[in-house]
N, C-alpha and C positions, 0 to 999 in steps of 0.2 A: 333659282339656288342649285337645283339638281342638274339643270343644264350645264351649269358650271362645272359641276362634278365630273360628267360625261367628258366635258373638255379636257379636264385635267387627266383623266384616264386613258385619253388618247395620246397624249404628249409622247414624243419618242423616247425620251429618257427615260420616263417611267416603265414602258413598255419594254424595254430593253431589260430593265432590271426584274421585272415581272416574269418575263419568259425565261429569266434563269433559275426560277424556282416557282413551284406549286405548291409544297407542301414541307414539313420537317424532314421528310426521308428523301428529298429530290437534291441530287448533287448539285452546287452551287458552282456558276460560270462567274469567271472574275473577269471584268471589264477593265479597260486603259482608262485612265484619267485624262480628260480634255485639258487643253491647255488652261491654264489659270487666269489668263488675261481675257476670257471670255466671261469668266465671273467679274473681274474687276469692271468690264464693260457693262454686264447686266446690272451691276450695282448701281451704277451711274445711272444708266438708263430707268432703272426702277423708280429712282427719286425723282428724274426729270418727269415721267409719266404720272407719277403720285402727287407729288408736290410744287413743282418747280413752275407749272403753267396752270394752278388749280388742279382739281383733282380728276382723274378720269373717273369716269361714273360706272361702277362695275356693280352695284346692286342690282337685285333680281328684277328684270324686265326693262334694262335700261340698256341705252346705247353706247358704243364706246368713243365718246367725244370730249371734248377738253369743257370742262365747267369754269365758264368765267373766262376764258380766253379763246382767241381764234387761232387756228393754225396757220402758219405764213406758207407762201409759195404753194398754196393747194391747186394739184395738176389732176385730179381725177374727175370723171364725169360723174361718178357714183354719188358724189356729194358727201362722203364720209372718209375721214381719214383713218386707214388702217395702220397705228404706230407698232403693230405687231409684225409687219412685212417690212423688211429692210436690209440694211448691210452695216456693217461696223467701219466706220472710216476714221483714218487717222486726221486728229487735230491738234497743230503745234500751240494752242492757246491752253491747252490741258497741262496739268492737273487743275482742278479748280480749288483745290487745297493742299497743303504741306502736311502729311501725316505725322512728320516729326514734331512740328508744331502744336499738335493736338493731344491734350491730355487725357483723352478719353478712348484712345488706340492702345489695344492689348500689345505688349511688347513683343509677343511673339508674330505679332500681323504687321508690325512697323519695318517694312524691307528697308526703307531708306535709313532710319535710324540704326538698323543692325546692319547697313554696310553694303546693300544691294548698289551695284554702280549703275548698271544700265537703265534708262528711264521710259524707253518706248512704251512698255507695257501701260504706262500712264496716260498715254495721248489718243485714246480709243474712243469713239463718239458713235452713239448710234444714229443711224440716219433713215427714217422711213421711206418708200419708194417714192411716195406722192406728195409729200408735205415736210416741213420742217418743223422739228420741235423748239418752241421759242427758246432761247438760252436761259441758263439759270440765273434768276435775280434773286439775290440773296436778301434785299431789303424787303423786296416785295414778299416773299415766301413768309420772312419773319411778322411782317404784318399780317397777312392772312393766318398765321397760326396764332396771333395774340389772343391769350384767353383760352386756348384750346388744351385738349390733352389728345396725344399721338400715342398709340400702345402697339407695339411689336409685340407677338406672341410666336414662339417656335424655339427651332435647335439654335444651334453655332452659327449658321448662315443668316439667320435672322438678326443674330445680335452683333455680328460685323457689319450688317447693313444699318442696323440702328446707331452703332458706333460713328460710321461713316457720314449718317445723315448729321448728326450731331457737329462732327468736324466740318460739315459743310456751312451749316447755320452759322457756328462760330467765327466764319471770316467776316459776317456782318456785323459782330456784337462788338461795341466798342468797349465795355467793361466785361473783361476776359474773366474776374473773379467773381461775377453775377451768375456765371454758369457753373453749377456744382451738382453732383450727385446727391440726392435729398437726402442720405442716410451717412454721407461721408464714406461711402465703401470706394475701394478699387474695383476697376474694370476686370472681372473675372468670371469664368465659366462655373464657378462653384455656387455661386448665389442665384438665386430662383427670381429674384426682382432688383433691378436696377433702374433708377429713374433720374433723369438729368434735366433739372430746373433751368429755364432761360427767365430770371427776374426781371429782367428790365421789360420783357414782353409779356409776362405772367403766363408761361405756358411751361409744361412739361413734355418729354418724349421719353418712354418708358418701354421696357423690355421684361417679358415674364417668359421664363425658360419653363418650356413644354414640348418636349420634343414627339411625342406622341398625339398630343391634343387629349387624349382620352386617359381615364385613370389608370394608374400604374399601382397594382395590389401585390401584397405577397401572398405567401403558399397558403391555399385553400387547405381544408382539412379533406383527409383521406383521398390523396392524389398521388400517383405515381412519383419515385423518388426524383426523377430528371426534371419535374416542376419546381422551379424555386421562386417564380412569381408569375402574374397574369396581367393581361392589359383586358380591361372592363370595356369592351367595345360599344357598349350602348350607355357609358356614362363618360359626360366629358370631366376633364381634368377640374379635381375640387379647388382649383385657383381661379377656376373660370367665373367666379362672381367678382373678381376683382378687375376684368375685363369690361365691367358694363360701366355705361356712362362715359365713354370715350368719344372724342369727334373723329378720329380716323383710328382703324383697327385693321391690322395688317397681320395675316396669319402664313405660317409656314410648316409644313411637316414633310417627311421623305426619308431623309437621308439615314433615319435610324430604322426603317422598315425593312432591315434587311436579315438574313439569317445570323450573321454575325453578331447583330444587336439583340437578336431574339431568340431563335431556338437554342443555338450554342452558348447563350448565358442563363439557357433554363427558363426562358419568359414564355409563355404561351397565352393563347387567347380564351376569353371567357365572354360569353354572351348570358345574362341574369347570373342565375346559379349556374349555369351547366359550362363545364369545361371542355373547349373545343380542340383537342390535341390534334386532329388531323386537318383542321382548316388551313387553307393556303393564305399567305403573305398578302396578294392581290385582294382576296375575297375580304380577309380582314380589312385591310386597308379602306376598301369601299363601303362595308359597315361604320367604320371609324368616320368616315368624312359625311356618311348619313346621320350621324349622331351630332358631328358638327354643325351641318346644315340646319337640322331641325332646331338646335339651340339657337342660333343666329334667327330664325324666321320666329320663333317664340319668346326670345329674351332681348334681342338688340332692336331698338328703335331706329330703322334705317332712314327714317326722315332727319334724324339729327347725325347718325354715324355712318360712315363712309366704311365699307368693309371690303376687304381684298383678301383674295387668297393666290399667293406666290407659288409658282410651279415649280418642277426640279431644276435645278442648278448643279454645276460641277461641284464635285468636293474640293475644301479648302486645304486640303492636308498636302504638305511637301514644300519642298523647297520655294516654291514659287508662290506661295500664298502670302499674300500681301492686300494691305488697306489702301 
């Protein structure tokens, strides 16, 4: 598990952000936003590698092979397909669903429904260097998920991938009315829990909003006036008990670990009963991931639950933000 944390720490996107600030007093450097079509491609690729052909085994001590499916056109002498090395290629058979026909897409991210004319951004597919990922087979995936519980935990990047997965799966369901949000809620960022049930297949795909994964608390006593809240780095979010007993558990965090979401709003770090005003964001982030990793190792039965941690991806704010 901690090897996975080390790998995450070395990702280029996080290191770019981490190098731009080290403490509450360091000047922030602003970075340009990468093209959003990369996010769309990553979104599709994430579902392919986790769901479409079985699950990539990402639990501690495992390799990165497909569980239950073989990789086609394997050309490597190493004997393992590394799906993380490859290129985006155009595929005119895409997209695999029409967002305008999916009731679970937030209005703000429905580019086709909002009048976007070009569609080239929808036609990118991830192609590993030495093998091919089998095409998304919606009927096969629906059967594999029968009776299961899939849980996404994280920020809005996780929520939009949750939405997209539901739209993928709905293309294979005849009774669309049998797919519904369990509490009758509209899809919105203001709700901490959203769950969509596929009644014909008896499974749910759920989302829990937890942007930091650790607990966000209000002002402790006897602290400087600039402190309005704290992140308790040694305590996982108090809704974490709801994540247990899932079959697939997908985490993300990162977009909120920036000065604008922390120090500039009066949010600082806390470990135990100690306020750490001088702690840098990268240091706090690593402690929080350690808390998360320890919780996984002590609480989650990885013989049942497939656990994934998604790394950084481009932001989805701006004109080109689409699902």
